[in-house]
N, C-alpha and C positions, 0 to 999 in steps of 0.2 A: 502494500501500499505503500511507505513513502518513496520507494523508488519510483512509483509510478507522479507521483505530486512530483517531486523533484527534476525528473522527463518534461514534466505539464508546464514545474516555472521555470526550465533551461530553455524552451521552445518559445515559448511567450518571452522570454526577456530576447532568442536573437531576432525573432518577430521585429521588437522594436528596436532596436538597437539597427534591423536594415531599414527600417519605419526615414527612420531618424539619417540614420546616413543618407538613405534616395532625396528629403528635404534636402539636407549641406551639399547635393550636389546638378538639385536644381535651385538651388540660389547662387550655387560657385557662375553657374552656366551662367545663370538669370543675367546679374554681378557685373562679369566679363561680357555679356554684354552688351548691355545698356553705356558699358567702357568702350566697347570697338567702335557704341555705333556715335561717340563723341560721346555722351549721354551721361561723362563725368559724375557729376552731382549728385544727377535720379539715382548712378553706380553708388555711390557715398553713401546716400538715406537709403541706400536697399542693404547697404553690408550693414547702416546702421542699425538698424533692423531687428536681422537677423543675430543680430551681435548682443541685441535689450534682452533677446531667449533666451539666443546661448551664450554666452560672453564668455565664458573659457574657447567660442572655437576658434584651436590655432588657425585651423584652410583660411578664414571670412581677417580672418585680421589680414594674417599678411595681403592678401586680396587688397582688407582695404589701404595697408602701408604701401604700399602699391597705385592705388589709387593716390591715394595722398601724394603721395613723391611722382607723380604725371605730372599733381595742380601742383604745382610746386608748394607745395605743405611739406618738407623733407624734412623738418621740425618734430611736424608730426608724425613722421612716417618713422621717425626712429625709439620718439618716444611709444607707440605702439606693438614696434618690433623686439623693444627688451619686457615690455607688460606680457610677451607669449613663454619667452623662458620663466 
């Protein structure tokens, strides 16, 4: 009985993790698309919304630092990169 509960719990955790990863991949792609389309301000806003919900998302923090650097805000980009570690 305990093993069934454990297996069920592990399966549920793996489903939740895969959904979070999929959302993150979609959000990363959308932020990148906005930036490439010349909509860097919108891309930064989108990254901010994602980071508000997932403040420890290292990939989005890195991408936002690239956006900031490309916008001439290298000081902010550097601070953001330092917060990753």
